[in-house]
MARMAR-725774 format. One record per residue (C-alpha): residue in three letters; x, y negated, z negated. Coordinates in steps of 0.05 Angstrom, whole numbers, padded with zeros to 5 digits, always signed. Layout:
ALAXYZ...
//
This chain:
UNK+01296-04287-06070UNK+01246-04235-06047UNK+01218-04234-05976UNK+01147-04212-05991UNK+01117-04260-05940UNK+01164-04249-05882UNK+01137-04234-05813UNK+01160-04242-05742UNK+01110-04297-05726UNK+01076-04353-05765UNK+01011-04332-05797UNK+00954-04355-05751UNK+00908-04362-05811UNK+00944-04426-05830UNK+00901-04484-05805UNK+00945-04532-05766UNK+00936-04606-05757UNK+00937-04634-05687UNK+01009-04642-05662UNK+01013-04716-05646UNK+01060-04775-05643UNK+01034-04841-05670UNK+01054-04906-05639UNK+01032-04963-05684UNK+01035-05032-05652UNK+01080-05083-05687UNK+01035-05133-05721UNK+01051-05207-05714UNK+01007-05240-05767UNK+01035-05310-05761UNK+01031-05311-05685UNK+00963-05278-05687UNK+00938-05332-05735UNK+00963-05388-05690UNK+00932-05356-05628UNK+00867-05346-05666UNK+00864-05420-05686UNK+00882-05442-05615UNK+00827-05399-05583UNK+00776-05402-05640UNK+00775-05327-05649UNK+00789-05282-05709UNK+00860-05261-05725UNK+00843-05188-05715UNK+00819-05203-05644UNK+00881-05244-05629UNK+00925-05187-05654UNK+00888-05138-05609UNK+00898-05185-05549UNK+00972-05191-05566UNK+00976-05115-05566UNK+00948-05116-05496UNK+01001-05164-05471UNK+00962-05230-05475UNK+01000-05283-05513UNK+00984-05349-05477UNK+00922-05391-05477UNK+00913-05380-05402UNK+00919-05304-05408UNK+00870-05300-05466UNK+00821-05347-05431UNK+00822-05305-05367UNK+00811-05242-05407UNK+00755-05268-05452UNK+00721-05303-05395UNK+00737-05265-05331UNK+00690-05311-05292UNK+00740-05366-05303UNK+00792-05326-05263UNK+00810-05363-05199UNK+00806-05308-05147UNK+00845-05314-05082UNK+00808-05294-05019UNK+00815-05219-05004UNK+00835-05240-04933UNK+00898-05270-04961UNK+00914-05209-05003UNK+00899-05150-04956UNK+00939-05158-04892UNK+00894-05112-04851UNK+00827-05138-04877UNK+00818-05187-04819UNK+00828-05134-04765UNK+00783-05086-04804UNK+00727-05138-04802UNK+00738-05150-04727UNK+00735-05075-04713UNK+00670-05067-04752UNK+00638-05130-04724UNK+00654-05107-04654UNK+00627-05037-04667UNK+00562-05065-04695UNK+00553-05114-04637UNK+00566-05061-04584UNK+00525-05007-04620UNK+00586-04962-04624UNK+00576-04903-04671UNK+00614-04909-04737UNK+00628-04849-04782UNK+00649-04852-04855UNK+00693-04797-04883UNK+00685-04797-04958UNK+00709-04757-05017UNK+00671-04711-05064UNK+00687-04745-05131UNK+00645-04801-05162UNK+00691-04855-05132UNK+00687-04825-05063UNK+00612-04813-05064UNK+00594-04882-05091UNK+00642-04912-05039UNK+00607-04873-04984UNK+00538-04893-05008UNK+00560-04966-05014UNK+00585-04970-04943UNK+00526-04930-04915UNK+00476-04978-04947UNK+00513-05041-04928UNK+00531-05022-04857UNK+00460-04998-04842UNK+00432-05063-04870UNK+00481-05101-04825UNK+00455-05064-04764UNK+00508-05010-04755UNK+00497-04941-04726UNK+00532-04903-04781UNK+00534-04832-04809UNK+00581-04796-04856UNK+00617-04731-04872UNK+00650-04706-04935UNK+00699-04647-04932UNK+00682-04584-04970UNK+00718-04581-05036UNK+00716-04506-05036UNK+00738-04492-04964UNK+00777-04553-04941UNK+00800-04592-05002UNK+00812-04666-05007UNK+00814-04716-04950UNK+00798-04723-04877UNK+00820-04666-04833UNK+00824-04646-04760UNK+00758-04608-04761UNK+00720-04670-04785UNK+00756-04714-04733UNK+00738-04665-04678UNK+00665-04663-04699UNK+00663-04739-04701UNK+00691-04743-04631UNK+00640-04692-04605UNK+00584-04733-04636UNK+00605-04795-04599UNK+00638-04831-04657UNK+00682-04889-04636UNK+00705-04915-04704UNK+00724-04874-04765UNK+00723-04907-04834UNK+00755-04867-04891UNK+00737-04883-04963UNK+00777-04861-05024UNK+00821-04818-04979UNK+00863-04820-04916UNK+00928-04852-04939UNK+00962-04783-04940UNK+00926-04753-04880UNK+00978-04767-04827UNK+00962-04708-04782UNK+00887-04719-04782UNK+00893-04794-04768UNK+00945-04782-04713UNK+00897-04732-04682UNK+00840-04783-04684UNK+00885-04834-04649UNK+00903-04783-04596UNK+00828-04777-04582UNK+00825-04853-04574UNK+00784-04861-04638UNK+00795-04924-04679UNK+00810-04913-04753UNK+00804-04957-04814UNK+00833-04926-04877UNK+00806-04951-04944UNK+00840-04917-05002UNK+00873-04932-05068UNK+00919-04872-05078UNK+00994-04877-05080UNK+01031-04891-05015UNK+01066-04832-04982UNK+01134-04834-04949UNK+01102-04842-04880UNK+01039-04883-04868UNK+00988-04853-04820UNK+00979-04889-04752UNK+00911-04921-04767UNK+00887-04985-04735UNK+00881-05016-04804UNK+00897-04995-04875UNK+00865-05026-04937UNK+00900-05001-04999UNK+00914-05042-05062UNK+00980-05004-05071UNK+01004-05041-05008UNK+00991-05111-05037UNK+01029-05152-05088UNK+01031-05122-05158UNK+01011-05190-05186UNK+00946-05191-05145UNK+00881-05188-05185UNK+00857-05138-05133UNK+00914-05090-05148UNK+00874-05046-05196UNK+00813-05032-05154UNK+00792-04960-05142UNK+00768-04933-05075UNK+00699-04961-05088UNK+00731-05028-05102UNK+00764-05028-05033UNK+00697-05009-05002UNK+00662-05065-05040UNK+00713-05117-05017UNK+00705-05093-04945UNK+00629-05093-04947UNK+00623-05161-04981UNK+00673-05192-04934UNK+00637-05164-04873UNK+00568-05187-04899UNK+00596-05257-04911UNK+00629-05259-04842UNK+00562-05240-04810UNK+00524-05289-04854UNK+00481-05233-04884UNK+00507-05228-04956UNK+00441-05248-04988UNK+00408-05189-05021UNK+00468-05143-05009UNK+00514-05162-05067UNK+00474-05135-05126UNK+00461-05065-05098UNK+00534-05060-05077UNK+00557-05085-05146UNK+00517-05030-05180UNK+00552-04977-05139UNK+00619-05010-05150UNK+00608-05008-05225UNK+00587-04935-05225UNK+00647-04913-05184UNK+00699-04957-05218UNK+00684-04932-05288UNK+00672-04860-05267UNK+00740-04860-05232UNK+00775-04887-05295UNK+00801-04948-05258UNK+00836-05000-05300UNK+00787-05051-05328UNK+00832-05111-05314UNK+00834-05164-05259UNK+00773-05165-05214UNK+00751-05097-05241UNK+00739-05129-05309UNK+00702-05188-05278UNK+00658-05147-05232UNK+00646-05089-05280UNK+00623-05139-05334UNK+00573-05167-05284UNK+00552-05098-05261UNK+00539-05071-05331UNK+00490-05128-05342UNK+00455-05116-05276UNK+00452-05040-05275UNK+00392-05033-05322UNK+00351-05077-05276UNK+00380-05051-05211UNK+00331-05043-05154UNK+00367-04981-05130UNK+00320-04922-05141UNK+00378-04875-05152UNK+00408-04917-05208UNK+00341-04921-05243UNK+00331-04846-05236UNK+00399-04831-05265UNK+00387-04878-05324UNK+00320-04844-05337UNK+00346-04773-05333UNK+00407-04788-05375UNK+00366-04824-05428UNK+00412-04884-05430UNK+00385-04933-05481UNK+00353-04879-05524UNK+00363-04872-05599UNK+00415-04831-05635UNK+00407-04762-05665UNK+00404-04754-05740UNK+00468-04792-05751UNK+00516-04742-05720UNK+00509-04753-05646UNK+00510-04821-05614UNK+00518-04844-05542UNK+00583-04879-05559UNK+00613-04814-05582UNK+00594-04772-05523UNK+00643-04743-05473UNK+00609-04688-05434UNK+00676-04667-05404UNK+00699-04646-05473UNK+00636-04639-05515UNK+00596-04590-05474UNK+00562-04548-05527UNK+00512-04597-05557UNK+00442-04587-05528UNK+00424-04643-05479UNK+00360-04658-05517UNK+00402-04677-05577UNK+00452-04717-05538UNK+00402-04751-05494UNK+00335-04759-05530UNK+00277-04787-05491UNK+00277-04863-05489UNK+00221-04898-05526UNK+00237-04966-05497UNK+00254-04999-05432UNK+00325-04999-05405UNK+00375-05036-05447UNK+00395-05107-05428UNK+00465-05085-05413UNK+00502-05019-05407UNK+00570-05002-05436UNK+00626-04967-05399UNK+00614-04904-05441UNK+00542-04901-05415UNK+00571-04891-05346UNK+00635-04854-05365UNK+00600-04805-05411UNK+00529-04801-05383UNK+00517-04825-05312UNK+00586-04811-05282UNK+00591-04738-05301UNK+00523-04723-05270UNK+00549-04752-05204UNK+00617-04719-05210UNK+00586-04651-05224UNK+00555-04651-05155UNK+00622-04663-05121UNK+00655-04610-05164UNK+00607-04551-05155UNK+00548-04577-05113UNK+00532-04610-05047UNK+00553-04683-05043UNK+00493-04698-04999UNK+00451-04695-05063UNK+00488-04756-05090UNK+00489-04793-05023UNK+00413-04783-05018UNK+00405-04805-05091UNK+00444-04870-05081UNK+00418-04888-05011UNK+00344-04873-05018UNK+00292-04926-05035UNK+00240-04873-05052UNK+00234-04863-05127UNK+00205-04793-05119UNK+00266-04770-05079UNK+00312-04805-05127UNK+00283-04770-05188UNK+00286-04703-05153UNK+00359-04714-05136UNK+00374-04739-05206UNK+00344-04675-05236UNK+00388-04634-05189UNK+00448-04673-05216UNK+00425-04657-05287UNK+00419-04582-05274UNK+00486-04577-05238UNK+00521-04616-05292UNK+00498-04565-05344UNK+00526-04510-05300UNK+00591-04548-05294UNK+00596-04555-05369UNK+00590-04479-05378UNK+00643-04466-05326UNK+00691-04515-05359UNK+00684-04481-05427UNK+00696-04412-05399UNK+00757-04431-05358UNK+00786-04472-05415UNK+00785-04411-05461UNK+00818-04368-05408UNK+00871-04420-05395UNK+00887-04428-05469UNK+00894-04353-05475UNK+00944-04352-05417UNK+00984-04409-05447UNK+00986-04378-05516UNK+01007-04311-05489UNK+01058-04331-05436UNK+01082-04403-05443UNK+01076-04429-05514UNK+01145-04405-05535UNK+01179-04440-05477UNK+01138-04504-05478UNK+01194-04548-05506UNK+01243-04519-05456UNK+01198-04526-05395UNK+01162-04591-05415UNK+01106-04576-05365UNK+01051-04524-05359UNK+01036-04489-05293UNK+00976-04445-05303UNK+00948-04403-05246UNK+00892-04351-05246UNK+00845-04323-05193UNK+00770-04333-05193UNK+00770-04402-05224UNK+00726-04455-05192UNK+00767-04508-05156UNK+00717-04561-05175UNK+00726-04559-05250UNK+00798-04541-05262UNK+00818-04615-05263UNK+00775-04625-05324UNK+00807-04564-05356UNK+00875-04593-05340UNK+00857-04656-05379UNK+00836-04614-05438UNK+00902-04575-05437UNK+00940-04641-05435UNK+00901-04664-05496UNK+00915-04598-05532UNK+00989-04587-05515UNK+01014-04657-05499UNK+01051-04638-05435UNK+01035-04649-05361UNK+00990-04594-05334UNK+00987-04565-05264UNK+00929-04516-05261UNK+00910-04477-05200UNK+00870-04418-05172UNK+00877-04372-05112UNK+00839-04391-05050UNK+00858-04323-05022UNK+00917-04276-05027UNK+00963-04324-04992UNK+00943-04394-05015UNK+00935-04430-05082UNK+00901-04496-05094UNK+00902-04537-05158UNK+00898-04602-05197UNK+00948-04638-05241UNK+00942-04685-05300UNK+01000-04723-05332UNK+01021-04759-05395UNK+01043-04832-05399UNK+01117-04817-05387UNK+01105-04770-05328UNK+01087-04790-05257UNK+01044-04735-05225UNK+01049-04761-05154UNK+01125-04768-05160UNK+01128-04696-05185UNK+01088-04672-05125UNK+01133-04710-05078UNK+01193-04678-05113UNK+01165-04611-05093UNK+01139-04630-05024UNK+01179-04577-04988UNK+01140-04523-05026UNK+01072-04554-05018UNK+01019-04558-04964UNK+00972-04616-04975UNK+00979-04660-05036UNK+00961-04729-05061UNK+00943-04770-05121UNK+00973-04823-05166UNK+01013-04830-05230UNK+00962-04797-05276UNK+00930-04743-05233UNK+00935-04707-05167UNK+00914-04649-05124UNK+00956-04599-05086UNK+00958-04533-05047UNK+01015-04486-05030UNK+01030-04415-05005UNK+01023-04366-05063UNK+01093-04339-05049UNK+01121-04407-05070UNK+01092-04403-05141UNK+01157-04382-05177UNK+01198-04435-05140UNK+01145-04489-05152UNK+01142-04474-05227UNK+01218-04478-05230UNK+01221-04544-05192UNK+01166-04576-05235UNK+01204-04555-05297UNK+01266-04587-05268UNK+01228-04652-05254UNK+01196-04652-05323UNK+01263-04643-05357UNK+01290-04703-05318UNK+01229-04745-05336UNK+01213-04726-05407UNK+01249-04725-05474UNK+01228-04676-05527UNK+01192-04730-05567UNK+01147-04742-05506UNK+01115-04674-05508UNK+01065-04689-05562UNK+00998-04724-05549UNK+01008-04798-05558UNK+00962-04837-05604UNK+00969-04912-05593UNK+00946-04951-05654UNK+00929-05025-05656UNK+00926-05043-05729UNK+00919-05018-05800UNK+00852-05026-05834UNK+00823-05008-05902UNK+00755-04976-05905UNK+00725-05036-05942UNK+00740-05077-05879UNK+00700-05031-05833UNK+00631-05063-05825UNK+00582-05089-05773UNK+00616-05157-05773UNK+00682-05128-05750UNK+00647-05084-05699UNK+00610-05144-05670UNK+00676-05183-05666UNK+00705-05128-05623UNK+00650-05139-05570UNK+00692-05195-05539UNK+00740-05141-05515UNK+00687-05105-05475UNK+00684-05075-05425UNK+00737-05028-05451UNK+00770-04974-05410UNK+00836-04958-05377UNK+00889-05011-05391UNK+00840-05043-05440UNK+00825-04986-05487UNK+00778-04986-05546UNK+00815-05012-05607UNK+00846-04958-05650UNK+00855-04970-05725UNK+00889-04928-05778UNK+00879-04921-05852UNK+00930-04888-05898UNK+00916-04838-05954UNK+00841-04827-05948UNK+00806-04770-05985UNK+00762-04721-05946UNK+00704-04713-05994UNK+00656-04676-05947UNK+00665-04637-05883UNK+00627-04587-05841UNK+00626-04557-05772UNK+00572-04583-05726UNK+00555-04558-05656UNK+00608-04509-05633UNK+00671-04537-05660UNK+00663-04610-05681UNK+00678-04633-05752UNK+00630-04680-05785UNK+00660-04710-05848UNK+00659-04765-05900UNK+00723-04799-05920UNK+00736-04845-05979UNK+00789-04894-06002UNK+00801-04923-06071UNK+00813-04998-06070UNK+00818-05037-06135UNK+00787-04979-06172UNK+00727-04978-06126UNK+00711-04922-06078UNK+00692-04939-06006UNK+00662-04883-05964UNK+00646-04877-05890UNK+00622-04822-05843UNK+00665-04796-05787UNK+00665-04745-05730UNK+00723-04707-05701UNK+00704-04678-05633UNK+00728-04609-05614UNK+00770-04602-05677UNK+00741-04537-05701UNK+00810-04505-05697UNK+00833-04552-05752UNK+00776-04540-05800UNK+00779-04549-05858UNK+00820-04612-05858UNK+00865-04624-05919UNK+00837-04667-05974UNK+00888-04724-05966UNK+00902-04754-05898UNK+00924-04814-05857UNK+00871-04823-05803UNK+00869-04858-05735UNK+00802-04875-05706UNK+00756-04917-05663UNK+00694-04952-05689UNK+00626-04930-05665UNK+00556-04956-05677UNK+00504-04905-05696UNK+00430-04923-05688UNK+00380-04876-05720UNK+00309-04888-05744UNK+00319-04963-05739UNK+00382-04961-05782UNK+00449-04983-05754UNK+00513-04959-05786UNK+00586-04962-05767UNK+00622-04895-05765UNK+00691-04870-05746UNK+00710-04827-05687UNK+00774-04793-05709UNK+00827-04786-05655UNK+00887-04773-05700UNK+00905-04747-05769UNK+00969-04733-05806UNK+00984-04712-05877UNK+00985-04771-05924UNK+01056-04794-05940UNK+01060-04761-06008UNK+01037-04695-05977UNK+01084-04694-05917UNK+01138-04642-05917UNK+01204-04648-05880UNK+01254-04591-05879UNK+01292-04550-05827UNK+01322-04482-05825UNK+01397-04470-05826UNK+01438-04413-05797UNK+01448-04386-05868UNK+01383-04397-05908UNK+01396-04440-05969UNK+01371-04416-06036UNK+01364-04446-06104UNK+01330-04440-06171UNK+01293-04493-06210UNK+01248-04506-06269UNK+01179-04537-06261UNK+01133-04549-06321UNK+01175-04502-06363UNK+01170-04445-06314UNK+01227-04413-06274UNK+01224-04408-06197UNK+01269-04387-06140UNK+01264-04418-06071UNK+01295-04417-06001UNK+01284-04437-05929UNK+01279-04379-05880UNK+01268-04373-05806UNK+01198-04345-05791UNK+01194-04333-05717UNK+01211-04401-05686UNK+01193-04441-05748UNK+01229-04453-05813UNK+01190-04433-05875UNK+01198-04455-05947UNK+01185-04397-05996UNK+01177-04408-06070UNK+01173-04348-06117UNK+01150-04348-06189UNK+01169-04300-06245UNK+01108-04257-06230UNK+01130-04243-06159UNK+01080-04288-06123UNK+01107-04327-06064UNK+01083-04393-06036UNK+01101-04396-05961UNK+01100-04466-05930UNK+01115-04489-05859UNK+01131-04561-05840UNK+01072-04601-05814UNK+01022-04553-05845UNK+00966-04575-05891UNK+00956-04503-05915UNK+01002-04449-05942UNK+01000-04375-05960UNK+01002-04353-06032UNK+01009-04280-06053UNK+01055-04220-06061UNK+01049-04200-05987UNK+01026-04234-05923UNK+00967-04189-05909UNK+00933-04201-05976UNK+00956-04273-05987UNK+00904-04328-05995UNK+00906-04396-05961UNK+00915-04456-06006UNK+00912-04531-05994UNK+00982-04557-06008UNK+00959-04629-06012UNK+00929-04613-06080UNK+00972-04639-06137UNK+00989-04572-06168UNK+01021-04548-06102UNK+01049-04614-06079UNK+01088-04622-06144UNK+01121-04554-06141UNK+01138-04562-06067UNK+01173-04628-06079UNK+01211-04598-06138UNK+01234-04540-06093UNK+01257-04587-06038UNK+01295-04629-06088UNK+01330-04566-06115UNK+01349-04544-06045UNK+01375-04612-06027UNK+01421-04611-06087UNK+01457-04548-06063UNK+01468-04570-05991
//
């Protein structure tokens, strides 16, 4: 067989599908039906609840009606809460100065604002400090402690940080300062010597408070203190608004008390009396209409969809605030505007925004958040392109061997590389440690993991090479001497190989249930509302439909695919619109696919339609190819539709390639997992063809059958 289409590397003109692994939940129709009848819900809802680990009447009741959850007193759950209240009560009574050390992310800034507002209302003399992301990095440090001491501070209260700051806390205690740590990050090997530590990671795993973020710990402390002082009236709702903002923006699990309190908070946020919340809602356009059917608030993720003009994403609202917000309104609209400040701006902007009662100041600060968020979006896009170029040039060939990416480059902004790390995880399916040089001798970075990989454990595994580090299972931050980079990369690869199997290093798509397109309608969408609020540990339901036809598709924005898919059921065609965010690299999609998706409601010009947000695709079963290379390429001949062909499987770079040659010398070159192939007499002049089309699919299957017969 001729080798007209050989080359050292796969042809980059071939459009690849996303590399994914699908995990489809095992459906239990009989059990789902019984649970549905018991709880008076639909079978599809009961199946979704079963998928989320709820199989008893009590579990389902607590989930569907979180207000029915019998909460224990936080005093019985947090061992150091009582002493924390005593320290704060004493400081307020004696007019001792209290200082809050916060963090520069949305969780930390909402926590800081929450405690500032509540403590001031309760009569405390309180101020705050937040370390510089650029110059100091995460967490309380000795400089801040020293400044607090010089300012006459007697009690330090950390929020969303402190659990890993042993040296700084020890220094504060040496200066005879009292310290209360409120944090939610993973517990280090040695606890700092604080007077009290409030951290849900230190309480029972079965506790409903176990899942709270930093702002949740601050909320529990503030509410408990207000109740102890008999001054809770009027404080709860403002604090609940800040709790809801911080909890969702920090991607905290929406289970336990988080689900209960967030559900309340989402209902109260639109009518919040906090000027800053109202200003954010106004600037972000939450509650406005959609945009010509292709952009809708439910679809938006400004951390990954940064190229659509804001006036299209956030049209001016023509009505009053909605009765209730959804988590995506915070996660995709309000939260990123707060987070952008902590990433590349001055956190005081957000603290002013969330503590002022002056609407004019609030609107001015909200507009600053808007402008800085646009700047952050541009930075993310530029750094992402540079990071991808580094990975493709230096690491892509060793990805399966290393099972982790460590990407370092100078002149990247510390504040946004965590977002880029998340995008690289989404793209390559491996844990990502991304960093930039602070100077010639020090490097600082962020890490993001995959479900089977514990980021904090990986950092602890490398602790001898690191300076400061912290985080949790899914994400973390770190710094280290630049001379340690080769050793750190080697040790992280070692840890990744111990933690991950080869099948883990593909992005995981978890799918709830199969659905046909004729079942996708407003009634189903409304039924899913009982699952809200959705988020971490209670994700939006994901459905899949086999063998749909892509009948229309086009690029919108800078790299999104807008498409229409169809399915034939009982000789009738059912069509629905869909969007695939940031999938421009995979355009055009093949004509026949299995699709995985979430349901989204699109409101435009008074019309409401249900659309699909694609999160996964794979070749439909009849179009999927499966073959491997061998040390000696196998060859064969075969007849197809009365024509003679030769075929063989050859190694093309790192990938096997099936080549089929006809009597005229044209070769069809196909790689496994591809939806496209090359057809021609040489690689340079070959055209790209869609192998899901019947004329190509048939000849490919015939070639594979012929090769199988000679092995």
